[in-house]
N, C-alpha and C positions, 0 to 999 in steps of 0.2 A: 032497534036503537032510537028515539026520537029526536027530533031535528036540536032542541037548545041543547042535547047533549053533543052533537056534532059539533054545532059553533063552541061549546065549554072548550073540546078538546083542540080543535083547530086553534082555538085562542091561545092555550096553554104548551101547544107546539110553535106558535107564532113567537113568544114571550122565549120559550128557550133556546127558538132559533137569533134573536137580536141579542139574548144575555152572548152567546158562544161567537158571536160576529162581535160584540163590542171587547171581549174578551181578545179574540185575534186581531182586531187594530191595536190595540194597546201593546200586543205584544211585539207586532209589526213595527208601532214607532219605537220601540226600546231597542229593539235591534238596528234600525237606522240611526237613532241617536249614538249608539257605542260605535256603529261603522263611521259616524260622521267624525266622532271624538280620535278614533283610532287614524282616519285619514288626514284627519287638522295635526297629531302626532307625528307623521309619519310626512306631513310636508314642513312641519318644524326641525325634524332630523336632517332629512334632504338639504333644506337649506343651510341649518349648521354644518355639513357636512362638504358641499359645495363651497362654504366659504372655508373651512379648512385646508379642502383640496386646491383652490385660487392661492391661499397663503403658502402651502407647503411649493407649489409648483412655484412661487415669486424666489421662496427662500434657497431652491434647489436652480433656478437661473442665475440668482446671486455667486450663490458659491461655485455654478460652473464659470462666471466671468472671472470670480477669483483666482479660481484653479485656472484657466486660459491665461491669467496676464503671471500668475507665477511659473507657469509653463514657460511662458517668454525670457523671463529672467531668466530661468535656469537655463534656458536654450544661449541666452546672452552670457552668462556665466562661465557656461562649456565652451564656449568660440571662444571668451576670453585667456581662459585655461590653456586652451590647446596653442595660442597664440603664445601665453609665455612660456606653456613648455619647448614650444617651436624654437623659440629666444633663448633658454634654457638649452638648449641640445645643441643650438651652435656656437653658445658661448663654452661650453663644454668641450665640443670639439676644438674650440682654438686652445683653449688650456691643455690640451692634451697637446698641441701640436708645439707648446711651448715648451711641454717637459722632455727631457733628455730621452732618446732612446734607450731603452733598457740594455745592459750591460751584457759582452759577450758572454755566451756561456759554453764557448768551444771548450774539451779538454785543452789544456796544454801539458803533454807529458812531460816536458822538462821541468817547470814549478810541479807538477803534481811530486814527481820523483824525488823532490827537492823537500816538499813537506814531510814525505813517506820517512824518508832519510830524517828529517829534524824530530820527527814526532817521535820515530822511535829510537833516536839518543837518550829521549827526554822520558822515555817507559820507565813506568816504576820507580821514577825518583821522589824524593820526601817533595810532598807536597806543604806550599805555605798559604795557609789560610788568611783570607783577605777579612774575613768578620770575627767576631767573638763566639757565634755563635754554639753553642756544645751542648744542644738538645738532639734527643732521638726521640721515637718513636715509643711509649709504655702500652698502648691500649685503644683499640676503637671506641670513644668515648658514645657515640650515636651516629645512626642511619638513618637518612633521609630518604624517599622515595618520591621524586618530583613526578614524573610522568612518562609516560611512554612515546615516544619517537622514533619515526625513522627507521631505519634498517637495522638488521643484529646486529651488525658491525657498526663501530662510528667513532666520534671523539668530541667531546665539550667541554668546552673552560671560558674562562675568564684571563683578563692582561694580567698574568702572572707579576710585573713590577708596578704598573701603575695604577691609579684608582678609581678607572672605569668600573662601571660596573654591566658593559655589555655583555652581553654572550655570544659565543663563536659556536656555531654545529658545524662538523665536516660528517655529512651523513653518506653511511659509507667506507669501502676501503680504495675506492677509485672515483675520483669526481672534478671537475673544475671550479664548482661554486660553494663558496662560504655563506651561510647563512649567518645572520647577525640580527640579536635579539636587545631592543634598547635595555630591558633592565630584567630581571629576574621574573617580575609578575608577569611581563607577557608570555615569555617563554613560557611559564607554569600553567596560566590560566589558557590559553588559545590552543586549539589542536594542531590546526593549520600552521601556514608562514605567512599567513597576510599580515601578520605583524613584524616579519623581518624586512631586513634589507636583505640583499645578494650583491654577493661580491665575485664576481667571475674572474678567476685568476690566469694571467698569461698562460702557464703551463701546470698541466691535470695535475693533483697531487696521489702517489699511492700512501697505502696503508694508513696506519694512527698514529705516527710518531710526532705529530706537529706541535707547536707551542706558539702561543702569541706572549710578547713580551715587547715590555715599553714602547708600546705601538705599533710593530712591527709583527708580522706573520712568519714564524720559520717552516718552510714545509718541505716536504722531499720530494722530489723529482726522479723519475727515473728515465733516463733514456739511455741507454750503454750504463756507463758507471753510476750509480749515485750520486744527485747532487741536492744540497741546500740549499735552497731561495730564502732570500731575504727580503722580505714584500712589503713596503710601506702600505699602512692602511688609511695613511691620510691621503693620500695622493693617487694612490691607486697603480704604483712604479714598482718595478724591482730594482730593490738599491743594490743588492752586491747577492754572488751564489758560486756557490765553491765546490768543488769535485771532492768527496768526502774521500781523503788519503788513507784507503783501508785496499787493501787487497783483495778477490775474491770477496767478498760478501756473500753474507747469507743469513735468511731471516735468526732476527734476535730473540726470539723467543720461541722456544718448540710449540707453543699451542696455539699460538697467533702468526702463520707462515706470511701474511701479509704485511709485516711491517719489518722491514729492515734498518732503520735508524730512529730509533728514540730520542726525540730532544725533550730534555728536561730544565728545570729551573730551579732553584732554590734560592738560600738567603745567599749564597757565596757565589751565584750567577747562572751562566747557561751550560749545562755537558750534553752529551751524546754518547749513548748505551746504543752498542752495537756488536756484532760478531762478526770473524772472519775466517774462512777455509783454514786459515794457519792453526786456529785452535778451535775446531769446531765445537767443541765440548764444551767450553765452557764461553760466560759474556763479559765484555770488554768494557772500557769506560773510557771517556777522553775529556778533558777541562776546553771549552769552547769560549775562544774572543767575541762578544757579541756583535761588535762592531765593523771587525775584517772579516769573521769566519774562519780565522785560524785556528790550529789545533794546539793550545797551550800545554798540554801532558796528555799522554796516556796510561791508562793502568790495565792490566792484565787480571781479572778477579777468581776468584773460586769458587763462584757462582754458577751452578750449571745451566746450560739452555734447555735442558732436557724436561717438559710437564714445567715450564715458564709461561704465564699467560700476561707479564706486564711487568712495569719496575718504575720505581720513581728514588728522587735523591733529595733527603733532607738535612741540612746544616752537612755537605758535603759527607755524606753517608749513604752508598747504593742500598734499596731495598727491591729485594726480589720477591715477585708475588707470584707461587705454584699452584697447581689445581690438580686434576687428573683429567686423562683422556674422555672419561665420563662424566661432565662437570659436577663437582662436587664443594666443597667448602676451602674456599680459597686462605689461604694465610702467606705471611713472610716468615720465608725460610732459611734467605739468606742475607746478609750485610756484609758490607764493604765499605770500612770508613776511609778514606785517601790520607786522612793525617793518623791513622793509628791510633787512635785515642779510643773510639771502642773495638774490642775485641769480641770476635764472631761469636764466641761461646757465651760472654756477658749479655746479649742481644735478647730482647723479650722476643718471644713468639706471639706474634701477634697474628689474629684470624678474625677474619673479615664475617660479618653474620654470614648466614643460609640466605640466597637469593634465587635467582633463574637462571643463570646458566655460567657463563665464565666472562671475565672484562675483556673489553676488546680494547680500551682505551681508559688509562688512571693518570690524571693530572693534578699535581699537587700544587697548592696555590699558599706559599710563603707568606704570603700577607695576610690569610684567612686561617692558617695552619690546617685546611682540610683538603680533601680530595675529589676530584670528580672525575666522576665513573662512570663506565656505558658498559651495562651487563645486558646481554640478551635483548637489546631497543629499548633499558630502560635507561633514564638519568638518574643516578645516585649520588649523596652527597655526604662524604664519610666525614667526619670531625673526631680527632684525634686528641690524645692524651700525653701530654711532653713530660718528659722526665731529664734531666740533666746527666749524660753519658756515665761520669760516675758513678751514679746514685744507681744505676740498673744492675 
């Protein structure tokens, strides 16, 4: 190869290397430019994030300061509330010391014998009606299941004589605490008892035969002979008490062995439904004086105790509800009209809708013409269709 060819080849190689070097430098410059742009973008984002973090920190610090101030305010309010509660407790203690002591509830044997003798003299006499009420039950118009609350057995009711909307709940068959809900809404919507006031009675109650009537609670106390206690719901004191003048009492309902006396109310006033060993097969009825708790009159009824689960009085007529040992469909199978207007064979045979078990409590409200029932832990309202006695 000649010298000039070698020079030409070297010249061509040099030109190729120069071109590649130029391309490589351009590539490196482009990459550096892109890297600088990304660094600038990262710097801008970092600055923005730092600003947002600083603003968030200042906001959180402000919220913490506000929360601390609110905590101090709530602590101050709690301390003030504790002071007021303490003052209220002292005032309640003072008021309790000003109330008269509960009346003596010891059994006066002489008085009891006199009451029994007087009651027996008036037994089965013709009853003088106090009102012109002549209605009787034709059928159950509607049933409303409100909720399930408490034990299998119990009682719930309103004041049978007043206009109060309060709901009184007796959970179980033996206790000393009554739950009071301000209205039906609170009782229906809330499952717990946090919306209820609690009334602790001076003596425990037994059974489910209690009654709220004209601002007073009439409940049964068992200590030796059965006693009817009249308790004022406003000032929480015992107003009166009476030993029920019936010898050797037995459970009034064959299917509710925990109830010995059922205190009931209707348009005529107060009644007591009970049973004694003297006539243990049938249920007895007595008219009570709501003021003195004296028995005004007594009746022997033809209604048997066997398979009875509850009873109530409507317009002076006793309605006894029956079932079976294995709970079935309850029905009013025996009626007894103290005025003699309604013959038993002319009364409607009223059936209650099939539910869960058997009734442990049934309270008639003469103001609302409905029954508040406790059925296997469920609270039920029965609305009734009424007819005149002569039309049945």
